C-alpha positions in Angstrom: -12.1 22.9 -12.7 -14.7 23.9 -15.7 -16.9 22.0 -17.2 -16.4 21.6 -21.0 -18.5 20.0 -23.7 -20.1 17.9 -20.3 -16.3 17.3 -19.4 -14.8 18.3 -16.1 -11.4 19.7 -17.1 -8.5 20.8 -14.3 -5.5 22.8 -15.1 -4.3 25.8 -16.7 -3.6 26.5 -19.4 -5.7 23.6 -20.8 -4.2 21.6 -23.9 -6.1 21.5 -26.8 -4.8 18.6 -28.5 -5.5 16.9 -25.3 -9.1 17.7 -24.5 -9.8 16.7 -28.2 -9.0 13.4 -27.7 -11.4 13.7 -24.7 -13.9 14.7 -27.0 -13.4 12.1 -29.3 -13.4 9.7 -26.1 -16.8 10.7 -25.1 -18.6 9.9 -28.1 -18.6 6.4 -27.4 -22.1 5.5 -26.6 -20.8 3.5 -23.4 -19.2 6.5 -22.0 -20.8 7.4 -18.6 -18.2 10.6 -17.7 -15.3 11.8 -18.5 -12.8 14.0 -16.9 -9.1 15.7 -17.4 -6.6 15.6 -14.7 -4.1 19.4 -14.3 -1.3 17.2 -15.5 -2.9 16.3 -18.6 -1.4 16.0 -22.2 -1.8 14.4 -25.5 -0.9 10.5 -25.4 -2.2 7.5 -27.6 -5.8 7.6 -28.9 -6.7 8.8 -25.1 -4.8 11.5 -23.3 -2.5 11.4 -20.4 -4.5 12.4 -17.6 -8.1 11.3 -18.9 -10.3 9.7 -16.5 -13.5 7.6 -18.1 -15.9 5.7 -16.9 -17.7 3.0 -19.0 -20.6 1.0 -18.7 -20.6 -2.7 -19.8 -17.4 -1.7 -21.2 -13.3 -1.3 -21.3 -10.7 0.5 -23.3 -7.6 -1.2 -24.0 -6.5 2.2 -25.7 -7.6 3.9 -22.6 -5.2 1.7 -20.2 -3.0 1.9 -22.7 0.3 0.2 -23.6 2.2 0.5 -19.9 -0.8 -1.3 -18.4 -0.5 -0.9 -14.4 2.4 2.0 -14.9 2.2 3.2 -11.7 4.2 4.5 -8.1 5.5 3.0 -5.2 7.1 5.1 -2.2 8.6 3.1 1.2 9.4 5.2 4.1 12.3 3.3 6.3 13.9 4.0 9.7 17.4 5.7 8.1 17.5 9.3 9.3 18.2 11.7 6.0 21.6 12.7 7.9 22.8 9.2 7.1 21.7 8.8 3.4 23.0 12.0 2.6 26.4 11.2 3.8 26.8 8.4 1.2 24.5 9.2 -1.4 26.9 8.8 -4.2 27.6 5.1 -3.4 24.1 4.5 -2.4 23.3 5.4 -6.1 25.7 3.7 -7.4 24.7 0.4 -5.9 21.4 1.0 -7.1 22.6 1.5 -10.8 25.0 -1.8 -10.3 22.0 -4.0 -8.7 18.7 -2.6 -10.3 18.0 -3.2 -14.3 17.2 0.1 -16.3 16.7 0.3 -19.8 16.5 -3.4 -22.1 17.8 -5.9 -20.5 18.2 -7.9 -17.4 21.6 -6.9 -15.4 19.8 -8.3 -12.0 22.1 -11.0 -11.0 19.1 -12.4 -8.6 16.0 -14.2 -10.6 12.9 -13.1 -9.4 10.6 -16.0 -8.6 6.8 -14.8 -7.4 3.5 -16.8 -6.8 1.5 -14.5 -9.5 3.0 -16.8 -12.1 1.0 -19.5 -10.7 -2.2 -17.3 -12.0 -5.1 -18.9 -13.5 -4.9 -16.1 -16.5 -1.7 -17.4 -18.0 -3.2 -20.1 -20.2 -5.1 -17.2 -21.7 -1.9 -16.0 -22.8 -0.3 -19.2 -23.5 -0.4 -18.1 -27.6 1.5 -14.7 -26.7 4.6 -16.1 -25.7 4.6 -13.6 -23.1 5.5 -15.9 -20.1 9.4 -16.3 -20.3 9.7 -12.6 -21.1 7.9 -11.5 -18.0 10.0 -13.9 -16.0 12.6 -12.3 -17.1 11.9 -8.5 -17.0 10.2 -8.7 -13.5 12.1 -6.5 -11.2 13.4 -4.5 -14.0 12.5 -0.9 -14.2 13.0 0.5 -18.2 13.6 4.0 -19.5 11.9 7.1 -20.5 10.4 8.7 -17.1 10.7 5.3 -15.1 13.0 5.8 -12.0 14.3 4.6 -8.6 14.8 7.4 -6.3 16.1 8.5 -2.6 13.8 10.8 -0.8 13.8 13.0 2.4 10.2 14.4 3.9 10.2 16.9 6.2 11.1 14.9 9.0 14.5 14.2 7.5 13.2 10.7 7.4 14.4 8.4 4.4 12.2 7.2 1.5 12.6 5.0 -1.3 10.3 5.8 -4.8 10.0 3.8 -8.1 7.7 4.5 -11.0 7.7 1.8 -13.8 4.8 -0.5 -14.7 4.3 -4.2 -16.5 7.2 -3.8 -19.0 7.2 -5.7 -22.0 4.4 -8.3 -20.7 1.8 -5.4 -20.6 2.9 -3.8 -24.0 2.7 -7.8 -25.4 -1.3 -7.9 -23.7 -2.3 -4.0 -25.1 -1.0 -5.1 -28.6 -2.9 -8.3 -28.5 -6.1 -6.9 -27.5 -5.7 -3.5 -29.7 -4.9 -5.7 -32.9 -7.5 -8.5 -32.3 -10.1 -5.6 -31.3 -9.5 -3.8 -34.7 -8.2 -0.9 -33.3 -7.3 1.8 -35.6 -3.4 3.0 -35.3 -2.9 6.5 -34.6 -2.7 9.2 -31.7 -6.1 11.2 -32.9 -8.4 8.0 -33.5 -11.6 6.8 -31.5 -10.1 4.7 -29.0 -11.0 0.9 -28.8 -13.9 -0.2 -26.8 -14.7 -3.8 -25.9 -17.9 -5.1 -24.4 -17.0 -6.6 -20.7 -19.5 -9.3 -21.9 -17.8 -10.0 -25.1 -14.9 -12.9 -25.1 -12.4 -10.7 -26.0 -13.4 -8.0 -23.1 -13.1 -11.0 -20.6 -9.9 -11.8 -21.3 -8.3 -8.7 -21.8 -9.7 -8.0 -17.9 -8.2 -11.3 -16.8 -5.1 -10.1 -18.7 -5.0 -6.5 -17.0 -5.4 -7.8 -14.0 -2.3 -10.4 -14.2 0.0 -7.3 -15.5 -1.4 -5.2 -12.3 -0.2 -8.1 -9.8 3.2 -8.3 -12.3 3.6 -4.3 -12.3 2.9 -4.6 -8.1 5.3 -7.5 -7.8 8.2 -5.9 -10.0 7.7 -2.7 -8.0 7.3 -4.5 -4.5 10.9 -6.6 -5.3 12.8 -2.9 -6.3 11.9 -1.1 -3.3 12.8 -4.0 -0.9 16.2 -4.9 -2.6 16.9 -0.6 -2.8 15.8 -0.7 1.3 18.6 -4.2 1.8 21.2 -1.9 -0.1 20.7 1.2 2.3 20.8 -1.6 5.4 17.2 0.0 6.3 14.0 -1.3 7.6 10.5 -0.5 6.1 8.2 1.4 8.1 5.2 2.1 5.8 4.1 2.0 2.1 2.0 3.4 -0.7 1.5 1.7 -3.6 -0.3 2.6 -6.6 -1.4 2.2 -10.1 -2.2 5.1 -12.5 -2.6 3.3 -16.0 -5.3 0.9 -14.7 -8.8 0.4 -14.9 -11.0 -0.1 -11.8 -14.9 -1.6 -11.2 -16.4 1.6 -9.2 -20.0 2.9 -8.1 -20.5 6.4 -9.7 -23.7 8.3 -10.0 -25.5 5.4 -8.3 -24.1 2.6 -11.2 -21.7 0.4 -11.4 -18.9 1.2 -14.2 -15.5 0.5 -15.3 -13.2 3.7 -14.4 -10.3 3.9 -16.9 -7.5 6.0 -15.2 -4.4 6.7 -17.8 -1.9 8.9 -15.9 -4.5 9.5 -13.0 -4.2 8.6 -9.3 -7.2 7.3 -7.3 -8.1 9.6 -4.5 -11.1 8.2 -2.6 -11.4 10.0 0.6 -8.8 8.6 2.9 -6.9 6.7 0.1 -3.3 7.8 0.0 -1.1 8.2 -3.3 2.4 8.7 -4.3 2.7 11.4 -7.0 6.1 12.3 -8.4 7.2 15.6 -9.6 10.4 15.7 -12.0 13.8 14.5 -11.3 15.2 17.5 -9.5 11.5 18.5 -7.7 9.5 17.3 -4.8 7.2 14.2 -4.4 4.4 14.2 -2.4 2.6 11.2 -0.5 -1.3 12.7 -0.6 -4.4 11.4 0.4 -8.3 11.9 -0.8 -10.3 14.4 1.4 -13.6 13.1 2.9 -16.2 14.9 0.9 -18.7 14.9 3.9 -15.9 17.9 5.4 -15.6 19.8 2.2 -16.9 23.0 1.0 -20.1 22.1 -1.6 -17.5 22.9 -4.9 -15.1 20.8 -3.6 -17.1 17.7 -3.1 -18.9 18.4 -6.6 -15.5 18.4 -8.3 -13.9 15.1 -6.2 -17.2 13.4 -7.9 -16.6 15.3 -11.4 -13.1 14.1 -11.2 -14.5 10.4 -10.4 -12.3 10.5 -7.2 -9.2 10.9 -9.0 -6.1 13.5 -8.9 -2.7 13.9 -11.1 -0.1 11.4 -11.5 2.9 13.7 -11.7 3.9 17.2 -12.6 2.5 17.0 -16.1 4.9 17.9 -19.3 5.3 20.8 -21.2 7.2 20.3 -23.7 7.6 16.8 -25.9 10.5 14.6 -25.4 11.5 15.7 -29.1 11.6 19.3 -28.6 13.4 18.7 -25.1 16.2 16.4 -26.2 16.0 16.7 -30.4 14.9 14.4 -32.9 17.0 10.9 -32.9 16.8 7.9 -35.0 17.3 4.1 -33.3 20.6 2.5 -34.4 20.7 -1.0 -33.0 19.7 -0.9 -29.5 20.6 3.1 -29.1 19.3 6.3 -29.9 21.5 8.7 -31.9 21.0 12.5 -32.1 20.0 13.9 -35.3 22.3 16.9 -35.6 19.9 18.9 -38.0 17.2 18.8 -35.2 19.1 19.6 -31.8 16.5 20.0 -28.7 15.9 23.2 -26.5 17.3 21.7 -23.3 21.1 21.0 -22.7 23.0 18.5 -20.4 24.4 21.5 -18.9 21.1 23.1 -18.4 19.9 19.9 -16.7 22.7 19.1 -14.5 22.8 23.0 -13.7 19.1 22.5 -12.4 19.8 19.2 -10.3 23.1 20.7 -8.7 21.2 23.6 -7.3 18.8 21.0 -5.7 21.8 18.9 -4.3 20.3 15.9 -6.6 23.0 13.1 -7.2 21.6 11.9 -10.7 22.3 8.6 -12.2 21.8 7.8 -16.0 18.5 10.3 -17.5 18.4 11.9 -20.5 17.3 15.7 -21.4 14.0 14.5 -22.4 13.3 14.2 -18.6 15.0 17.5 -17.6 13.0 19.4 -14.9 12.8 22.3 -17.6 10.3 19.7 -19.9 7.8 19.7 -17.1 5.5 21.6 -15.0 6.0 22.3 -11.4 3.8 19.6 -8.8 2.5 22.3 -6.5 1.2 24.4 -9.5 -0.4 21.4 -10.8 -1.9 20.4 -7.6 -3.6 23.7 -6.6 -6.1 22.6 -9.6 -7.3 19.9 -7.3 -7.2 22.1 -3.9 -9.8 20.7 -1.5 -10.1 17.0 -3.0 -6.6 16.0 -2.0 -4.0 16.8 0.6 -0.5 16.8 0.7 0.6 14.3 3.8 4.2 14.5 3.4 6.3 16.3 0.9 9.4 14.2 -0.2 12.8 16.0 -1.9 15.0 14.2 -4.0 18.8 13.2 -3.0 19.2 10.7 -5.5 18.2 9.9 -8.7 18.6 7.1 -11.0 17.1 6.5 -14.6 18.2 4.7 -17.6 20.8 6.5 -19.2 20.9 8.7 -22.4 20.4 6.7 -25.7 18.8 3.8 -24.1 16.3 2.5 -26.6 13.4 0.6 -24.9 10.1 0.2 -26.3 8.1 -0.4 -23.5 8.3 2.9 -22.0 5.4 5.2 -21.5 
C-alpha cells in the first residue's frame, strides 16, 4: 500500500485513469477518507475498487448502477468426484433453469417477503415493482455467473455473482437524474446530503435493492443446490457495490464500496477470479495480532479488500467493438478483439472447466490473476478456502443486457 495525495492505494501497476477518478471523488468536502483496492480499474465517475467514507452524505454514483452487486457461495455435502462425473449435465440443467441475459426463462415465479417492504411506496412513480418481480432470480450478463467449484477438500460449492438487475439500475438512474448528476466517466460524482429528502429516499431505495439482490442470489443458489440433489452446509454472502454506515477514525461515516468487499476482522467474503481461475473464501484478520504495518493498512483500506481479479483490458479491447441490433450485439469487422473464442476455450480446457455461454470480453486473458492481486492486501485478509471451478455458466455471446456492471 502507498499513500498518494492522501489516498490509500493498493496494487501494481496503478491505473492512472482510476487514480484520477478517485482524486476527483476525494475533492468533495464531505469525503473523510478514500482507498483504491488492488483490482481497481476505471468506472462510471468513481473507479471500480474505490472505497470512500462520507460524513453525512451518500453518493449514488459511487454505489453505481448495479446496486448491491455481490457474491454468494454455498458449501454443499456433494463430493467433487460425483460432480465431475456429471458436470456436463449439471451445467445443462443450470442454463435451462436459471435465466441469463435479458428476459426471464425461469418457469417458477419467485415470491418474497421483500415485496412488502415499506420502501416500495417511495418508488411507486418509477414503476419498478413489476420489473423487479419479473427479474428476481435472474442473473444477467457481463461478468455475472453461476459456477460449480471444488475446494481443497474436494467439496462442492455453488457460487453466484450478480446484483439488483433492472430494479437497481432504475433506482440509480432516478437518483442521478433527480440530483442533477453530470453525465460521463471523468466527472465529479453526485453526492447527496443524508439529511436531504432525496438522500433519505435514495438510502431507503438502496437498502431495498440490497434486500432484492440478496433474495435473488439466495434463490439462484438454493435452486442450483436442489438441481445437484445436495444439501447446504454453509454459505458466505456479501455485497460489493453498496454503502454501509460505519465508524472509522472515531466518527460515524457512510462508506461507499464500489467493487470492494467488506473485510472487518473475522468477516468472511467470497471473491471470484475469472471464469478459468480459482476463487477464494477469505476473512479479515484480527488487527490486534497484526504487525503494525498490516493494521495500518486495514484501517487505511477502511477494512475493505478486492472483489475480484481486476481487468487488464477493456471489454472492447478483448472482444472487439460491436453494435446493437435489436436485442443482440454484432461484431464490427473493422475492429476485431484481441482474444478469440479459440483462445478463451483453450485456456479453460487446460483447467478442465465446462463452460456454458460467455463471451471473449470475460476470457481469463482479459483479467489479472487473483493470487497476484491478493498479495497486495497481505496481512489484512487470509484465505480460508480456495475454490477451483469445474463448471461455469454465463450469458451467451452477443447477449444485450443494459443492467450488467
